[in-house]
ZALUMNU-521883 format. One line per 10 residues: their letters; for each residue x, y, z of N, C-alpha, C, CB. Coordinates in Angstrom, 1 decimal. Glycine has a CB too. Layout:
# residues N
A = X Y Z X Y Z X Y Z X Y Z ~ ...
This chain:
# residues 199
MMIAFEGPIG = -17.1 3.0 -5.5 -16.9 1.0 -5.5 -15.5 1.6 -5.0 -17.0 -0.4 -7.3 ~ -14.3 1.2 -3.5 -12.7 1.1 -3.5 -11.7 0.3 -4.1 -12.3 1.1 -2.5 ~ -10.5 1.1 -5.0 -9.2 -0.9 -5.6 -8.3 0.0 -4.7 -8.2 -1.5 -8.2 ~ -8.1 -0.8 -3.7 -6.1 0.3 -3.3 -5.7 -1.3 -3.7 -5.3 1.3 -0.9 ~ -4.7 -1.0 -3.6 -2.9 -1.6 -4.2 -2.0 -1.5 -2.8 -1.8 -0.3 -5.8 ~ -1.6 -3.2 -2.8 -0.8 -2.9 -1.7 0.1 -3.8 -2.1 -1.3 -3.0 -0.2 ~ 1.6 -4.1 -1.5 2.5 -4.5 -2.4 4.0 -4.1 -1.8 2.1 -3.7 -3.6 ~ 4.9 -4.8 -1.5 6.2 -4.7 -0.9 5.9 -3.3 -2.4 7.7 -6.4 -0.9 ~ 7.6 -2.7 -1.6 8.2 -1.4 -2.1 8.8 -2.0 -3.5 9.5 -0.6 -0.9 ~ 8.3 -1.1 -4.2 9.1 -1.1 -5.8 8.5 -2.2 -6.2 10.9 -1.3 -6.1
VGKTTLAEQL = 7.2 -3.2 -5.9 6.5 -3.8 -7.2 5.8 -2.3 -7.6 5.3 -5.4 -6.7 ~ 4.9 -1.8 -7.9 4.1 -1.1 -9.1 3.6 0.0 -8.6 3.1 -2.0 -9.7 ~ 3.4 0.1 -7.3 1.2 0.4 -6.7 1.1 1.9 -6.5 0.6 -0.5 -4.5 ~ 2.2 2.5 -6.9 1.7 4.3 -7.5 1.8 4.3 -9.0 3.0 5.8 -7.0 ~ 2.8 3.6 -9.5 2.0 3.5 -11.1 0.6 2.7 -11.8 3.1 3.1 -11.9 ~ 0.4 1.8 -10.6 -0.8 1.8 -11.3 -2.2 1.8 -10.8 -0.7 0.8 -12.0 ~ -1.6 2.0 -9.8 -3.3 3.3 -9.7 -3.5 4.7 -10.2 -3.8 3.6 -8.3 ~ -2.2 5.2 -10.1 -2.6 6.5 -11.4 -2.6 5.9 -13.4 -0.9 8.1 -11.2 ~ -2.0 4.5 -13.7 -2.8 3.9 -14.4 -4.1 4.4 -15.4 -3.2 3.1 -13.6 ~ -4.4 2.9 -14.3 -5.8 2.8 -13.7 -7.0 3.8 -13.8 -5.5 2.7 -12.3
ADFLGPQTRL = -6.3 4.8 -12.2 -6.9 6.3 -12.6 -7.4 6.5 -13.7 -6.0 7.3 -12.5 ~ -6.1 7.4 -14.8 -6.6 7.6 -16.2 -7.3 6.6 -17.4 -5.5 8.2 -16.7 ~ -7.0 5.9 -17.0 -7.6 4.6 -18.1 -8.6 5.2 -18.0 -7.7 2.9 -17.8 ~ -9.9 5.4 -16.1 -10.9 5.0 -16.2 -11.3 6.4 -16.3 -11.4 4.0 -15.3 ~ -11.4 7.2 -17.0 -11.3 8.7 -16.3 -11.8 9.9 -15.4 -11.4 9.2 -16.9 ~ -11.3 11.1 -15.6 -11.8 12.4 -14.6 -12.5 12.2 -13.6 -12.6 13.3 -15.2 ~ -13.9 11.2 -13.7 -14.7 11.2 -12.6 -13.8 10.2 -11.5 -16.3 10.6 -13.1 ~ -12.9 9.4 -11.8 -12.0 8.8 -10.8 -11.2 9.5 -9.9 -11.2 8.0 -11.3 ~ -11.8 9.1 -8.6 -10.2 9.9 -7.4 -9.4 8.9 -7.2 -10.5 10.5 -5.4 ~ -8.4 10.0 -6.8 -6.9 8.6 -7.2 -6.7 9.1 -5.8 -5.1 8.7 -8.8
LLEDFAGNAF = -6.6 8.7 -4.6 -5.2 9.0 -2.9 -3.7 8.5 -2.6 -5.7 8.2 -1.5 ~ -3.1 9.1 -2.9 -1.9 8.5 -3.4 -0.9 8.7 -1.6 -1.1 9.6 -5.1 ~ -0.7 8.5 -1.6 0.5 8.1 -0.4 1.0 9.3 0.3 1.9 7.3 -1.0 ~ 1.1 10.5 0.8 2.4 10.9 0.5 4.1 10.9 1.5 2.0 12.3 0.1 ~ 3.9 10.5 1.0 6.0 9.8 1.4 7.1 11.1 1.9 7.2 8.9 -0.7 ~ 6.2 12.2 0.7 7.2 13.0 1.0 6.7 13.4 2.5 7.3 14.2 0.0 ~ 4.6 13.5 2.7 4.9 14.2 3.9 5.3 14.6 5.8 4.4 14.5 3.7 ~ 5.5 12.8 4.7 5.9 12.1 6.4 7.9 12.7 7.1 5.9 9.7 6.1 ~ 7.7 13.5 7.7 8.9 14.4 8.4 10.5 13.5 9.0 8.0 15.0 9.9 ~ 9.7 12.5 9.1 10.4 11.7 10.0 11.3 10.6 9.4 9.4 11.1 10.9
LDDFYAQPER = 11.2 10.0 7.7 11.4 9.7 7.1 12.5 9.6 7.2 10.9 9.9 6.6 ~ 13.1 10.5 5.8 15.1 9.8 5.7 15.7 9.7 7.0 16.5 10.9 4.8 ~ 15.3 10.6 8.4 16.0 9.8 9.7 15.8 8.4 10.2 15.7 10.4 10.6 ~ 14.5 8.3 9.5 14.5 6.5 9.7 15.1 5.6 9.1 13.3 5.9 9.5 ~ 15.1 5.8 7.7 16.1 4.5 6.7 17.7 5.0 7.0 15.9 4.7 4.5 ~ 18.3 6.1 8.0 19.1 6.9 8.7 19.9 5.8 9.7 18.1 8.2 9.6 ~ 18.5 5.7 10.6 18.8 5.6 12.2 17.7 5.0 12.3 19.0 6.9 13.1 ~ 17.4 2.9 11.8 16.0 2.9 11.9 15.3 2.0 13.7 15.7 1.9 10.2 ~ 16.4 1.9 13.6 15.8 2.0 15.9 15.9 2.8 16.1 16.5 1.5 17.3 ~ 16.3 3.9 16.4 15.6 5.2 17.1 14.0 5.8 16.4 16.8 6.4 16.8
WALPAQLEFL = 14.0 5.3 15.0 13.0 6.6 14.3 12.4 5.1 13.8 13.6 8.1 12.9 ~ 12.3 4.4 14.0 10.8 4.0 13.3 9.8 3.8 14.0 10.7 2.9 12.5 ~ 9.7 4.7 14.5 8.1 4.8 15.8 7.7 6.0 15.8 8.3 4.5 17.7 ~ 7.9 6.6 15.8 7.1 8.4 14.7 7.9 7.6 13.7 7.7 10.8 15.1 ~ 8.4 7.2 12.8 8.2 7.5 11.1 6.5 6.7 10.8 9.9 6.5 9.9 ~ 6.3 5.9 11.4 5.8 4.4 11.7 3.3 5.4 12.3 7.6 3.4 14.1 ~ 4.1 6.5 13.5 2.7 6.9 13.7 2.9 7.9 12.9 2.2 7.3 15.2 ~ 3.8 8.1 12.5 3.2 9.4 11.3 2.7 9.3 9.5 4.6 10.5 11.0 ~ 3.0 7.9 8.8 2.0 7.6 8.3 0.4 6.9 9.0 2.7 7.0 7.5 ~ 0.7 6.1 10.2 -0.1 6.0 10.7 -1.9 7.4 10.8 0.8 5.8 11.7
VSRHEQLSAC = -1.1 8.8 11.8 -2.1 9.4 11.2 -2.3 9.5 9.9 -2.2 10.5 11.6 ~ -1.6 9.9 8.7 -1.8 10.6 7.7 -2.4 9.6 6.5 -0.6 11.4 7.4 ~ -1.7 8.2 6.9 -3.3 7.4 6.6 -4.3 7.4 6.8 -3.6 6.7 6.9 ~ -4.6 7.3 7.7 -6.5 7.7 8.7 -6.7 8.6 8.3 -6.9 7.8 10.5 ~ -6.1 10.4 8.6 -7.0 11.0 8.0 -7.1 11.2 6.4 -6.9 12.0 8.5 ~ -6.1 10.3 5.2 -6.4 10.5 4.1 -7.8 9.4 4.3 -5.1 10.2 3.0 ~ -7.9 8.7 4.5 -8.8 7.2 4.3 -10.3 7.9 5.2 -7.7 5.5 5.4 ~ -10.1 8.9 6.0 -11.7 9.3 6.2 -12.3 10.1 6.3 -12.3 9.1 6.9 ~ -10.9 10.7 6.0 -11.5 11.2 5.2 -13.0 11.3 3.2 -10.4 11.5 5.4 ~ -12.3 10.4 2.9 -13.4 9.7 1.5 -14.2 9.9 1.7 -13.7 8.4 1.0
VPDPAAPTIA = -15.7 10.0 1.3 -16.7 9.8 1.4 -17.1 8.7 0.1 -17.3 11.1 1.6 ~ -17.4 8.1 -0.3 -17.8 7.2 -1.4 -18.8 8.4 -2.2 -18.8 5.6 -0.9 ~ -18.9 8.0 -3.3 -19.5 8.2 -4.5 -20.1 6.8 -5.2 -18.6 9.0 -5.4 ~ -20.8 6.2 -4.9 -21.6 5.2 -5.8 -20.8 5.4 -7.1 -23.4 5.7 -5.9 ~ -21.0 7.1 -7.7 -21.3 7.4 -10.0 -19.7 6.9 -9.8 -21.8 10.1 -11.3 ~ -18.2 6.2 -8.8 -17.5 7.1 -9.3 -16.2 6.3 -8.6 -18.0 8.6 -9.0 ~ -15.9 5.2 -8.7 -14.3 4.5 -8.8 -13.2 5.3 -7.8 -13.7 4.7 -10.5 ~ -13.2 5.1 -5.9 -11.1 5.5 -5.8 -11.0 4.5 -6.3 -10.0 5.7 -4.2 ~ -9.5 5.5 -6.8 -8.3 4.1 -6.8 -7.3 4.8 -5.8 -7.3 3.8 -8.6 ~ -6.8 4.0 -5.5 -5.8 4.1 -3.6 -4.7 3.0 -3.8 -7.0 3.5 -1.7
DHSLMKDRIF = -2.9 3.5 -3.9 -1.7 3.4 -4.1 -1.8 2.4 -2.3 -0.8 5.1 -4.5 ~ -2.5 2.4 -1.5 -2.2 1.2 -0.1 -3.3 1.8 -0.4 -1.2 1.0 1.4 ~ -3.3 0.9 1.4 -4.1 0.8 2.8 -3.9 0.7 3.6 -4.6 0.2 3.1 ~ -4.6 0.6 4.8 -4.5 0.8 6.5 -3.7 -0.9 6.1 -6.6 1.0 7.8 ~ -3.5 -1.7 6.0 -2.9 -3.2 5.7 -1.4 -2.7 5.9 -3.3 -3.9 3.9 ~ -0.8 -1.6 5.2 0.9 -1.4 5.3 0.6 -1.2 6.5 1.8 -0.1 4.4 ~ -0.3 0.4 7.5 1.0 0.4 8.7 1.3 -0.9 9.6 0.7 1.7 9.9 ~ -0.1 -1.9 9.7 -0.1 -3.2 10.4 1.8 -4.2 10.7 -1.4 -4.2 9.0 ~ 1.8 -4.4 8.9 2.8 -5.0 8.5 3.6 -4.7 8.4 2.9 -5.5 7.9 ~ 4.3 -3.0 8.6 5.4 -2.4 8.7 5.6 -2.0 9.9 5.7 -1.5 7.8
AELLLSGRER = 4.3 -2.4 10.8 4.6 -2.6 13.1 5.6 -3.3 12.9 3.1 -3.6 14.5 ~ 5.0 -4.3 12.8 4.7 -5.9 12.6 6.1 -5.9 12.3 3.5 -6.7 11.3 ~ 6.7 -5.4 11.8 8.5 -5.7 11.0 9.8 -4.8 12.2 8.7 -4.6 8.8 ~ 9.1 -3.6 12.4 9.4 -2.6 12.9 9.3 -1.7 14.1 9.0 -2.3 12.4 ~ 8.6 -2.5 14.8 8.6 -2.6 15.9 8.6 -3.0 16.9 8.3 -2.5 16.1 ~ 8.9 -2.9 18.8 8.5 -4.2 19.9 8.1 -3.3 21.2 10.1 -5.3 20.5 ~ 8.5 -4.4 21.5 8.1 -4.0 22.6 6.8 -2.7 23.4 9.2 -3.8 22.8 ~ 7.7 -2.0 24.7 6.7 -0.9 24.2 5.7 0.2 23.3 6.9 -0.6 24.6 ~ 7.4 0.1 21.8 7.3 1.2 21.1 6.5 0.4 20.3 8.6 1.8 20.5 ~ 6.1 -1.2 19.8 4.9 -1.6 19.2 3.5 -1.3 20.1 5.0 -3.1 18.9
ALYDRLAARL = 3.0 -1.3 21.7 2.6 -2.2 22.6 1.4 0.1 22.5 4.0 -3.4 24.3 ~ 2.2 0.6 22.4 1.9 1.9 22.1 1.5 3.3 20.8 2.7 2.1 22.7 ~ 1.9 1.7 19.7 1.8 2.0 18.2 -0.2 1.0 18.2 3.7 1.0 17.0 ~ -0.3 0.3 18.9 -1.5 -1.2 18.6 -2.4 -0.1 19.8 -0.8 -3.5 19.3 ~ -1.6 0.3 20.8 -2.7 1.1 21.6 -3.6 2.6 20.7 -1.7 1.6 23.2 ~ -3.0 3.6 20.1 -3.5 3.9 19.0 -4.3 3.3 18.0 -2.7 4.2 18.5 ~ -3.0 2.9 16.6 -4.1 2.0 16.5 -6.1 1.4 16.5 -3.7 1.7 17.0 ~ -5.2 1.3 17.9 -7.1 0.7 17.8 -7.8 1.6 18.0 -7.8 -0.5 18.8 ~ -7.6 2.8 18.8 -8.4 3.8 19.2 -9.3 4.9 17.5 -7.2 4.7 20.2 ~ -7.9 4.4 16.2 -8.3 5.5 15.5 -8.7 3.7 14.5 -7.0 7.1 14.9
QGEEITPDVL = -9.8 2.6 14.6 -10.3 2.0 14.5 -11.2 2.1 14.1 -10.3 1.7 15.1 ~ -11.9 1.4 12.0 -12.7 2.2 12.5 -13.9 3.0 11.4 -11.9 3.1 13.3 ~ -13.2 4.5 12.0 -13.0 5.5 11.4 -12.7 5.5 9.6 -12.0 5.8 12.1 ~ -11.7 4.6 9.5 -11.9 5.0 7.9 -12.9 4.3 6.9 -10.7 4.8 7.1 ~ -12.8 4.1 5.1 -13.2 3.2 4.8 -12.5 2.3 4.4 -13.8 3.3 4.2 ~ -12.7 0.7 4.3 -11.8 0.2 3.6 -12.2 -0.4 2.0 -11.4 -0.7 4.4 ~ -11.4 -0.6 1.8 -10.8 -0.6 -0.1 -12.3 -1.5 0.1 -8.7 -1.7 -0.8 ~ -13.3 -1.5 -1.2 -14.3 -3.5 -1.7 -13.0 -4.5 -2.4 -16.1 -3.4 -3.7 ~ -12.1 -3.6 -3.3 -11.4 -4.1 -4.3 -9.5 -4.8 -3.8 -11.5 -2.8 -5.4 ~ -8.9 -5.2 -3.6 -7.5 -5.2 -2.5 -6.8 -5.5 -4.2 -7.4 -6.9 -0.9
IYLDAETGVL = -5.7 -5.3 -4.7 -5.2 -5.2 -5.1 -3.7 -5.5 -4.7 -5.7 -4.5 -5.5 ~ -3.0 -7.2 -5.1 -1.7 -7.0 -3.9 -0.9 -7.2 -5.0 -1.5 -8.2 -2.4 ~ -0.4 -6.8 -5.7 0.9 -6.6 -6.0 2.5 -7.2 -5.8 0.9 -5.8 -5.6 ~ 3.0 -8.9 -6.0 4.2 -8.5 -5.9 5.2 -8.6 -7.7 4.8 -9.5 -4.4 ~ 6.4 -9.4 -7.1 7.8 -9.5 -7.8 8.5 -10.2 -7.1 8.5 -8.4 -8.1 ~ 10.1 -10.6 -7.5 10.3 -11.6 -7.2 11.7 -10.3 -6.5 10.4 -13.1 -8.3 ~ 12.5 -10.8 -5.8 12.6 -10.1 -4.1 14.5 -9.3 -5.7 13.1 -12.2 -1.6 ~ 14.2 -10.1 -6.3 15.9 -9.1 -6.7 15.3 -7.9 -8.4 18.0 -11.1 -7.6 ~ 14.1 -8.8 -8.2 12.9 -6.9 -9.4 13.4 -6.1 -8.3 10.0 -6.8 -9.6 ~ 12.9 -6.2 -7.7 12.2 -5.3 -6.5 13.2 -4.1 -6.5 12.0 -6.2 -4.8
LERIARRGRT = 15.0 -5.1 -6.2 16.0 -4.0 -5.3 16.5 -3.4 -6.9 17.5 -5.0 -4.0 ~ 16.4 -3.7 -7.9 16.7 -3.2 -9.4 15.2 -2.2 -9.0 16.7 -4.6 -11.2 ~ 14.4 -2.3 -9.5 13.1 -0.5 -9.2 13.7 -0.1 -7.9 10.6 -0.7 -8.9 ~ 13.9 -1.1 -7.6 14.4 1.0 -5.8 15.5 1.2 -6.8 15.4 0.7 -2.9 ~ 16.5 0.5 -6.7 17.4 1.4 -7.0 17.7 2.3 -8.5 18.3 0.5 -6.7 ~ 16.7 2.3 -9.9 16.4 2.6 -10.4 15.9 4.5 -10.6 15.9 1.5 -10.4 ~ 14.7 3.9 -9.4 13.7 5.4 -9.3 14.7 6.6 -8.3 11.7 4.9 -8.3 ~ 15.9 5.0 -7.2 17.0 6.4 -6.8 16.6 7.1 -5.9 17.3 7.4 -8.0 ~ 15.7 6.6 -4.7 15.5 7.6 -4.0 16.2 7.2 -2.5 14.0 8.0 -4.0 ~ 16.9 8.7 -2.8 17.4 8.8 -1.6 17.7 7.7 -0.3 16.6 9.6 -1.3
FERDISGHYL = 16.9 8.0 0.6 16.3 8.1 1.3 16.0 6.8 1.8 15.6 8.8 1.1 ~ 15.8 4.7 0.6 15.4 3.9 0.0 16.8 3.6 -0.4 14.4 4.2 -0.9 ~ 18.2 3.6 -0.5 19.3 3.0 -1.2 19.7 2.0 0.2 20.6 4.3 -1.7 ~ 19.2 2.0 1.2 20.6 1.0 2.5 19.0 -0.5 2.7 21.3 2.5 5.3 ~ 17.8 -0.2 1.7 17.0 -1.0 1.6 17.4 -2.9 1.1 16.3 -0.1 0.8 ~ 17.6 -3.3 2.0 18.3 -5.3 1.3 16.7 -6.5 1.1 19.9 -6.4 3.3 ~ 18.1 -6.8 0.5 17.1 -8.0 0.3 15.9 -8.5 1.7 18.2 -9.4 0.0 ~ 16.2 -8.6 3.2 16.5 -9.3 3.4 15.0 -8.8 4.6 18.1 -9.5 3.4 ~ 15.0 -7.7 4.3 13.7 -6.4 3.9 12.9 -6.8 3.9 13.4 -5.5 2.7 ~ 12.9 -6.6 2.5 11.9 -7.6 1.4 11.7 -8.7 1.1 12.0 -7.5 0.6
KALRQGYERH = 12.1 -9.3 1.9 11.6 -10.8 1.8 10.5 -10.3 2.7 12.8 -12.3 2.4 ~ 11.5 -10.3 4.3 10.8 -10.1 5.3 9.1 -9.5 5.4 11.7 -9.4 6.0 ~ 9.2 -8.4 4.9 7.6 -7.3 3.7 6.7 -7.9 3.0 8.1 -6.4 2.3 ~ 7.5 -8.9 1.9 7.0 -9.8 1.8 5.9 -10.8 2.4 7.7 -10.0 1.7 ~ 6.6 -11.3 3.1 6.1 -12.0 4.3 4.8 -11.8 5.5 7.3 -12.0 5.0 ~ 5.0 -10.7 5.7 4.8 -9.7 7.2 2.6 -9.8 5.5 6.8 -7.0 7.7 ~ 3.2 -9.3 4.5 1.9 -9.5 3.3 0.9 -10.2 3.6 2.1 -10.1 2.1 ~ 2.2 -12.1 3.3 0.9 -12.8 3.6 0.8 -13.4 4.4 0.4 -13.5 3.0 ~ 0.9 -13.0 5.7 1.0 -13.4 6.7 -0.9 -12.8 6.8 2.3 -12.9 7.5 ~ -1.6 -11.6 6.9 -2.0 -10.7 6.0 -3.2 -11.0 5.4 -1.2 -10.7 5.1
LAALADSTLL = -3.0 -11.0 4.7 -3.5 -11.6 3.2 -4.2 -12.7 3.8 -2.3 -12.1 1.8 ~ -3.8 -13.9 4.4 -4.5 -15.1 4.6 -5.5 -15.0 5.8 -3.5 -16.3 4.8 ~ -5.6 -13.3 6.3 -6.1 -13.3 7.6 -7.6 -12.0 6.8 -4.6 -12.6 9.2 ~ -7.3 -11.9 5.8 -8.2 -10.7 4.9 -9.7 -11.3 5.4 -7.8 -10.8 2.6 ~ -10.1 -10.2 5.8 -12.1 -10.1 5.6 -13.0 -10.5 4.9 -12.7 -9.2 5.4 ~ -14.1 -10.8 5.4 -14.5 -12.0 3.4 -14.9 -10.5 3.0 -16.5 -13.8 3.2 ~ -15.2 -9.6 3.0 -15.5 -8.4 3.4 -14.9 -8.0 1.7 -14.8 -7.9 5.1 ~ -13.4 -7.5 1.9 -13.0 -7.7 1.4 -12.5 -8.5 0.1 -12.9 -7.6 2.0 ~ -12.7 -8.3 -1.4 -12.5 -8.9 -2.2 -10.9 -9.0 -3.1 -13.6 -8.7 -2.8 ~ -10.1 -9.9 -3.2 -8.4 -10.1 -3.2 -8.3 -10.5 -4.8 -7.8 -11.7 -2.1
LRLDTSNMVP = -7.1 -9.9 -5.1 -6.5 -10.1 -6.3 -5.6 -9.9 -6.4 -6.9 -9.7 -7.1 ~ -4.6 -10.7 -7.4 -2.6 -11.0 -7.1 -2.4 -10.0 -8.9 -1.6 -13.8 -7.1 ~ -1.3 -10.3 -8.7 -0.7 -9.7 -10.1 0.3 -10.0 -9.4 -1.0 -8.1 -10.9 ~ 1.2 -10.9 -10.2 2.3 -10.7 -10.3 3.3 -9.3 -11.7 2.5 -12.1 -10.5 ~ 3.7 -8.1 -10.8 4.9 -7.8 -11.5 6.2 -7.6 -12.1 4.9 -7.5 -11.6 ~ 6.6 -9.2 -12.6 8.7 -9.4 -11.6 8.7 -9.2 -13.4 9.7 -11.8 -10.3 ~ 8.2 -9.2 -14.3 8.1 -8.6 -16.0 7.3 -7.8 -16.1 7.6 -9.4 -17.1 ~ 7.3 -8.0 -16.0 6.4 -6.2 -16.4 5.0 -5.5 -15.9 5.9 -6.2 -18.0 ~ 4.9 -3.9 -15.1 3.9 -3.3 -14.5 2.6 -3.4 -15.6 4.5 -1.7 -14.1 ~ 1.5 -3.6 -15.7 1.0 -3.7 -17.1 0.0 -2.2 -17.4 0.0 -5.2 -17.1
TSANELASLW = 1.0 -1.7 -18.5 0.1 0.2 -17.9 -0.3 -0.3 -19.7 1.6 2.6 -17.2 ~ -0.4 -1.0 -20.1 -0.9 -0.7 -21.8 -2.6 0.1 -21.6 -1.0 -2.6 -23.0 ~ -3.4 0.0 -22.6 -4.8 0.4 -22.2 -5.2 -0.9 -22.3 -5.8 1.6 -23.1 ~ -4.7 -2.2 -23.4 -5.1 -3.7 -24.0 -4.9 -3.8 -22.1 -3.6 -4.9 -25.6 ~ -4.3 -4.1 -21.4 -3.7 -5.1 -20.4 -4.7 -3.8 -19.1 -1.4 -5.4 -20.4 ~ -4.8 -2.4 -18.9 -6.1 -2.3 -18.3 -7.3 -2.5 -18.8 -6.3 -1.2 -18.0 ~ -7.5 -1.8 -19.7 -9.0 -3.4 -19.5 -9.0 -4.3 -19.8 -10.1 -3.5 -20.2 ~ -7.9 -4.9 -19.4 -8.7 -6.1 -18.7 -8.1 -6.2 -17.4 -8.5 -7.6 -19.5 ~ -7.2 -5.7 -16.9 -7.5 -6.0 -15.5 -8.7 -5.2 -14.7 -6.3 -5.7 -14.9 ~ -9.6 -3.9 -15.6 -10.6 -3.3 -14.9 -11.8 -4.4 -15.5 -10.7 -1.5 -15.4
HRIQHSCPE = -11.6 -5.0 -16.3 -12.7 -6.6 -17.0 -13.1 -7.3 -15.1 -11.2 -8.4 -18.5 ~ -12.4 -7.5 -15.3 -11.3 -8.6 -14.1 -11.6 -8.0 -12.7 -9.2 -8.3 -14.3 ~ -11.2 -6.3 -12.6 -12.2 -6.4 -11.1 -14.1 -6.5 -11.2 -11.9 -4.7 -10.1 ~ -14.1 -5.2 -12.2 -16.0 -5.8 -11.7 -16.3 -6.3 -11.9 -17.0 -5.4 -11.7 ~ -15.9 -7.5 -12.6 -16.2 -9.5 -12.9 -16.3 -10.2 -11.7 -14.8 -10.4 -13.8 ~ -15.7 -9.8 -10.1 -15.4 -10.0 -9.2 -15.7 -9.7 -8.5 -14.8 -10.0 -9.1 ~ -16.4 -8.6 -8.7 -16.5 -7.7 -7.4 -18.9 -8.5 -7.0 -15.9 -5.0 -8.3 ~ -18.8 -8.9 -5.8 -20.2 -9.4 -6.3 -21.1 -7.6 -6.2 -21.1 -10.9 -4.9 ~ -22.4 -8.5 -6.9 -23.5 -7.4 -7.5 -24.3 -6.5 -6.3 -24.8 -8.3 -8.3
């Protein structure tokens, strides 16, 4: 089984993915997005219009490389703090014209080479909560993220979730009040995942 977390910036994807992987034990494979490996990210946040395309292409390639190299293991779950849905949403939000056309061509060439999640857990939170969390974690390159940007991002997720393929089970979780990281809460989430999946 592959479980992927999705949701807007600051919603708690990585925290919950790490906590669930720890809860399930050392046989669980954890895939974390490599933000630090994107050499264009700081430039993008400083000059979004200039650097959006290379930043998105870097994420597109690195996510495909990571997910396509993941060989499913029937005996152990894989948990990821991202999926390829994120790439398409950010591309729609940030790219237009010939840059979007180039991105779409490259994305289409890579399509089908990666594994897709069996369960997609969409985390959401109120925009004000997201802004507070982003400010609290203090990443320099995120300091100019606006509420308008987060709202547009959340709307993009909703459009893509509505068109999600039947082969992927969708679970929703509102983290506005907290990210569920206690043992009891993680056990409840795992129970929900197991009992939602078809045999």
